[in-house]
N, C-alpha and C positions, 0 to 999 in steps of 0.2 A: 372390494377394490375393482376398479373398472378393468375390462378385458385387455384394452391397450397397455394399461399400466403392468398387468400381469405379463404380457407378452414382452415388455421391455425388461422386466426383472428376470425373466427366464434365462437369458444367457449369463447373467451374474450369478444366479443360483448354481447354474451348471458349473461355472468356474469355481465357485466356492466349494461346491461338492467335490469336484476334482482336486482341489487344493487340500481338502480335509482327508480324502481317501487315498491319495497316491503320493508316495514318497518321491517317486521319479519325477512327477509333475512339479512338486515343490522345489526339487533340486534344480530342474530345468528352468523353471520360472524364476527362481532366485538367481541362477547364474546368468540368465538373460538380463534381469534387472540390474544386477551389479555390473555386468559387462557393458551394458548400455550406459550406465552412469559414469564408468571409468572411461568408456570411449568418448563420451561427450566432454568430460573433463580434459582428457588428453588432446582431443581435437581442438578444444578451445584454447588450450595453452599453445599448441603448435601453430595454430592460426594466428594468434597474437604475436607470437615470435616472428613468423613469416611476414605478417603485416608490418610490424615494427622494422624488420630488416629492409623490406622493399621500400617503405616509405623513407627510412632513414637514408638509404642509399641514394634515392631520388633527390631527397632534400639536400644532402651534402653536395651532390653534383650540381643542382640548381643554385645553391648559395654560392658555390665557387664560380659558376658561370656569371651569376648576377653581379658579384663582387668585381669580377674582371670587366664586366660591361660598364658598371658604374665608374670604375677608374678610367677606362678608356674613354668614356663620354666626357668626364670632367676634364681630362687631359686634352682632348680635341677642342673642347670649348675654350680652354685656357690659352691654347696655342693659336686659335683662330684670330684673324684680323678683327678690327672694330666691327661689332654687331649692332645693327640698328634695333633698339628695344622695341620699336614700333613694328618691327617685322622679324620677330624671332623665329617664326615658322620657316623662314628661308634658310636659317642655320640649323634648325632642329630636325627638319625632314631628311636632309642628306645624312645626318648623324644617326637617326633611327634606321635609315636604310642600311647603313653600315653594320649596326648592331643586329639587325634582324637576321633570322636564319636564311641561309641560301636555299635556293629551290631544291637542291639535291641533298639537303641535310637530312639525317635520319631523325633527329629530335625536332619537333615543331614547338614553337613557343611564340608568344606575343610580346610586344613592347608598347607601352603606353606612356605618354608624357602629359602630364596635367599641369596647367599653370594659369596665371602665376600663382606660385605657392604662397607668397607673402600676402598679407591682408591689404596691402596698398595697391592702388590703381582701381580702374573701374571694372565692373564685372564683364564688360564687353571684351576686356583685353585677355580674359581667360579663354581656354580652349582645350581641345583633346586632340592629341596627335597619336596615331597608331601605325604600327608596322608589324609584319609577320602574321601570326594567327589572327583571324577575323572574329571578333566577338563584341558583345555589348560591354564596353569598358565600365561605363558608369554603374551598370547593374552587377558587374562580376567583381569589381573591387570593393571589399567591405569598407564601410564608412569609417569604422573605428581605426582601421589601418591607414586610411587616407589621412585622417586627422593626426595620427602619430607621425606620419612621414612629413606632413606640413609643419608640425610644431617642433619636432625634434631631429636633430642630426643623427646620422647613423643609418644602418640597414635594419629593416623590419620585415617580417614575414607573417603570413596567416593562410590557412587552408580556406578555400572558398568553392563556390559553384560557379562554373563558367557558363554564362548564357549566350548562346549563339544569336547572330544578328538575324538569321532567318527564323521565323516562328515555328517552322515545321521540323527544325533540327533539334535533337535531343540535348539536354544539358549534360555536363560532364564535370567531374571533380577536378580541382586544380589547386596550385600553389602560387601565391602571389608574393613577390619580394620587391620592396620599394625602398628608395633612397632619394635624397635631395641632390639636384645638380644645380649649379649656379652659373648663370650667363654673365661673363664679366662685363663691367661698364664700357661704354664707348667714350669716345674722346669728349662728347659734349654732355655726358651723363656723369653724375657723381657716384652713383652706385648702380649695380646690376640688379637682376631679379633672379628668384629662386623657383625652380620647377620641380615637380615630383616625377620621378622616373620609376616605372614599375616593369618588372618581368613577370609574365604570366605563363606558368608551366602546366599544361594539362597532365592529368593523372589517370587518364582513361586506360592507358595500357597497363599501368599498375593494377587498377581495379580489375580489369579482365584477368590478369595474372592471379590475383587473389580469388577471383571467381573459380578459376580453374583448380587452384589449390584447395578451395573450400569443398568443391565438388569431389576432388580426389579423396579428401579426408572423409567426407560423408560416405562415399562408396566403400572405401577401405574399412571404415568403422563398421558399417552395416555387414559387410562380408565377414568381418572378424567376429562380430557378435553372433551371426548366424553359425559360424564354424564353431565358436565356443559352445553355443547351445546344443549343436549336433554332437560335439565330443562329450558334453555332460550327459546328453541322452544316452549315448552309446556306453559311457562308463557306468552310469547308474543302472542301465539295463543289465549289465553284467552282475551287478550286485542285487538288484531287485528281483530279477527273474528267479534265482534260487529261493529268495524269501517268499515269493509268490507260490512257488512249487511247494515249499514247506507249509505255507498256509493251507494250500488245497490238500495236502496230504494230511495235515492235522485235522482238517474238517472231516476227511474220510475216516480217520481214526476215531474221531468223536462219534461218527455215525455207526461204529461197530466193525469197520473193515480194518481189523488190527493187523493184517498182514502187509499193509501198505508201507513203502519205504522210499526214500529219496535215491535218485540216481546220483552217484558221487563220481566226479572226474577231477584228477589233479590232486595236488597236495597243498593248496593255498588255504587261506582262512575260511573261505566259503566251503571248500572241500571238508575241512575239519568240522565246520558247523553241520554239514551233512551227515558226517560220521557220528557226531554226537547226538544228532537228532535221531538217527536210526538206532543208536544204542538205547536212547531214551525210549523210543517207540517199542523195541524189543523187550526192555525191562517192564515197561507198562503192560505189554501183551502177556508177559509171563505172570506178572503179578495179578492182572485181571482174570486170567484163566485159573490161577490159584484160588483167587477170592470166589470165582464162580463156582468152582469145584467145592470149596469149603461151604458156600452157601447152599449148593445142591445137597451136600451131605447133611448140613444142618437141618435143612427143610425135610429131607428124607427122615432124619433121625426124630425130628419133632412129630412128623406124621406117624412114623412107625410106633413111637412111644405112646402117642395118643390113642392109636388103634389098639395096641397091645394091652394098654391099661383098661380099656373098655371091659374085657372079659373079667379080669379080677375085680374091677370096680362093680360090675353087675353083681357078682357073687357077694361082695361086701355089702352092697346095697340091700340085697335080700336079707342078709343076716342082720343088718342094722334095722330094716323095717320090722323084723321080728322082735328085736329087743326093744324098739321104740313103742310097739303095740303093747308089750308086756311090762311096761314101766309101772303100772299100779301095783304089781306084785313085787317090785324091788324095793330095797331101802332107799333113802333119800340120796345118798352119794351115788349109788348105782344108777337110779333113775336120772340124775342130772348128767351122768357120763353118757347115758343113752341119748339124751337130748343133744349134747354137744356133738356126739358122733353123727347124728342125723344132720345137724347144721353144717358141720365140716364137709360132710359127703356131698351135700347140696352145692357148697362152694366149690369143691373138687371137680364135680361134674361140670359146673359152669366154667371152670378153668380149662378143662379138657375141651369143651365146646369151643372156647375162644381160641385155644391153640390150634385146633384143627382149621378154624376160620382163618387164622393168620397164615397157617401153612398154604392154604389155598391162594391167599393173596401173593404170597411170596412165589408160588409156582406159576402164577398168572393164569390160574384156573378159575378164578371168580368170574361169574357171568351175571348179567342183569336180566331180570324178568320184567321188562318194561310194560308200562300201562299208564293211562291217564289217572292221576291221583289228585285228589283234593287234599292239600296239605292241611287244611283246617280240620278235616276229619281225622287225619293221622294224629295231629296235636291233641285233639279232644280225647281220643282213645288212650293215648299215653298218659295224659293228665288224669283221667279217670282211674287207670290202673295204678297210678303212683299216689293216689289220695291216701291210701292206708299208711304208706311209708311217710308221707308228709305229715300226717297226723301224729304218727309216733315220734317224729323229730320235732314237732311243734311248729312246723312251717305252714304258711298259707300260700297256696298256688293261685296266682292271678293270671288269667289268660286274656290277651287282647287279640281278638280275631276280626278281620274285615268282614263286611256284609257279603261282598261278592266272592265267589269261589276262586280259590288260588290253585289253578290246575297246573300240573307239571307232569312231563313224561318221565316216570321214575319207577324204581322197583319198590313196591309198597312195603315188602318186608325189610328191606334194608333201610328205607327211610324211617319206618318205625323204630328200628334198632338205633339209628343215629339220634332221633329225638329222645327216646328212652335213656340212652346213655348220658345225654346232656341233662335231662331233667333230674335223674337219680343222682348224678354228680352234684347238681346245684342243691338238692335236698340234703345230702350227706354233708356238704361243707358250707351250708348256708346258716349254720349255728342258730336254727330255729327261727330264722327271720323270713320274710316274704321272699318268694320266688316268683319273677314275673316272666311269662312266655309270650312273646309277641310274634305275629304272622303278618307278612306284607308281601305285595307282588308288584311287578312292573311289567311292561310288555316283553322284556327280555328275560326276566328271572323271578324266582320266589326266594324268600328268606325267612329264617326262623331264628329268633335270639332267645337266649335263656339267660336271665340275670339273677344272681343271688347277692345278698348283702352280708356275706360271711367273711371268711378269713382273707379272701382275695388272693392275688398272685404278686410275687416280688418281680422286679425288673429282670427280664430274660427268661422267665419261666413261661411266658406266652407261647413259646415254641417247644420248650422242654416238656410241657405237660402232655404232648401228644406222643412222646417216646414210650416205648414198650416197657412195662414194669417200672415206670418212673413214679417216684413218691416225693412230695415236697417235704414230708416228715417221715423218714424210714421207721421211726419208732412209733408211729401212730397206731391206734388200735385196729384190729382186723375187722371189727364191726363196721368200720368205715372205709377200710382199705380197698374192698373189692378184689378184683383179679389183677388190675394194673394193666389190662389190655382194652378196656372199653374205648377210651378215646383214640387209641391206635386203630381199632377196628372202625370207629366212626369216621376218622379221616380217610381211611382206605375206601370205605363205602362212598363217601363224598367225591373223592377222586374218580371213581368209576363212573359216576354220573357227569363228570366234567365240571363239578362244582368246586367249592372252596369252604374250608372250616377254619375259622380264626378265633383267637381268644384275646381278651383284654382283661386286665385286672390291676387292683391297687391295694396294697396291704391295709386291712382294717375297713375298706370300703366295699369290697366284693369284686365279683368277676362276671364277665359277659362272654358268652360263647355264641358265635353266629355261623350259621350254615346257610350258604347261598347255592342254589341249584338253578341251571338254565331251564327255561321252559321246555326245550327239546334236549335230550340227552346228548351231551358232546357239543352243544350250541355255545355261542359266545355271548357275553354280557359286559357292559362297561361300568355301569353304576349300581351298586347293591341297593335293593329297596329299603334296607334298614341300616342305620349307622352302627358301627362296632362300639364306639365309645359313647356311653350314656351322656346326654346334653346337660344332665343336672349335677355332674361331679365337679364343675369348675368351682374353685374356691374351697374345696374340701380336701382335708388331708387327715391321715390316721395319726393322731397324737394321744395315745393312752385310751381311746375309745373309738368305737366304729365310726362316729361322726363327730368332728370337731371343726365347726365352721370358722373360717378365718374372719377376724374382726374387720379386715379391710376389703372383704369380698364384695361383689356387686349386690348380693342378696342382703347383706348387712347394711347396706347403705341405702336401701330402698325404704 
């Protein structure tokens, strides 16, 4: 996106971020928006009412004045002596002067006589007579109003724009009221003639009044909206400030500062919220300390028991070794018992070793002995050491290694233990099928995946499998059960490096364990070098057999 477009979008993003993150901003902006809408609506209604009132008042006054003028004009014409129709102007001019406003009158208006109104007679006989306000009569009087007055008796009105005679003068709104007046016939004429008489009332004063009213409404509305926004800001501030304080204290509590509390003032809802928050924090502090003490005692107990068992275990081991070496002199049952005792002691020693390692993790005493390690060599050593177990279980180990070294800053002993735990688990639960070990790297991380084609994992077991002493089948044979701590230690070792250990599985299809370590201990990575879910499991489901390909799968259709 161009830089100027990003610059234009920056303010919008800031407003959207403020809207998402601030309750106070949402309340204030919402209040301002609604207040502005209501102010505009109320202002429009009030302005319409004021406009209608001002115009109706002026219109009523103008109609009354025009009606009186029309009646007076017709009365004067009817009572006048014989008028020469060839010289009507000599009779109409004095009449218009009488009807026109006086020089000291407050209201100014104009009078226009247009004639003859009838269609008889030559065009030269028509003309325009004006009095009072000076303006362009032909341009100011609407043509449709003129036609109505000429063709129909009665009084007619229309709003118009008054054009001045001077070109540099501004136009102004006006009201035109027109009616017919009839010049009586003279002695030698059989009929008189009809003229159109118009009153033209300027509405400039009313327009200026409406301008003032509109300005007052706009100013008042703007001030009112700002006041409402300020009030909303002040009110929400009283509510939001304690909430922000609670958020800040909650963050400090989450960071381990369990003694933090809110300052409570008053007895309102916010104060009661603060009291409840402090009570919750106190209860959490008490429970966390109790749990920490219990955890400390548990770790101490496990460590002490593990250490204390070392001495009697050593004695038992020495006795068991003597019995194991003397098996040929025993009968069959006794010799078998000596073999079982030796195997269980091996497992017991392994369990004690794992318990001691777990206690070091729990106590935070586990340390890394870092160095540059080629993950390919670690995997090769583990596979070579596990070959006998794989052959005993009937599994074939397949290793996929890249040609280039996969170097990572890691603890070689712990990395060896991680890979060994994963490979041994895959062999034990692979049901004699192939076990695939893959290694890959990226500029940010290295990864190892161990895949088996055995019993797999049920939904939800992908995370439970790393719990201590967790068993998918509590009744399964001990020859496959191990100590129950291998994967727990593996995930702790991975976390020490800043890496991640994940599991995927499907019943009857198998499982995949993937460990990802950053190139540098504690570093960051975004994309794992190897996928967790195998790409060749789409369209496969477990239905009575390890592999039952769906008839509608993509593979079957090829």
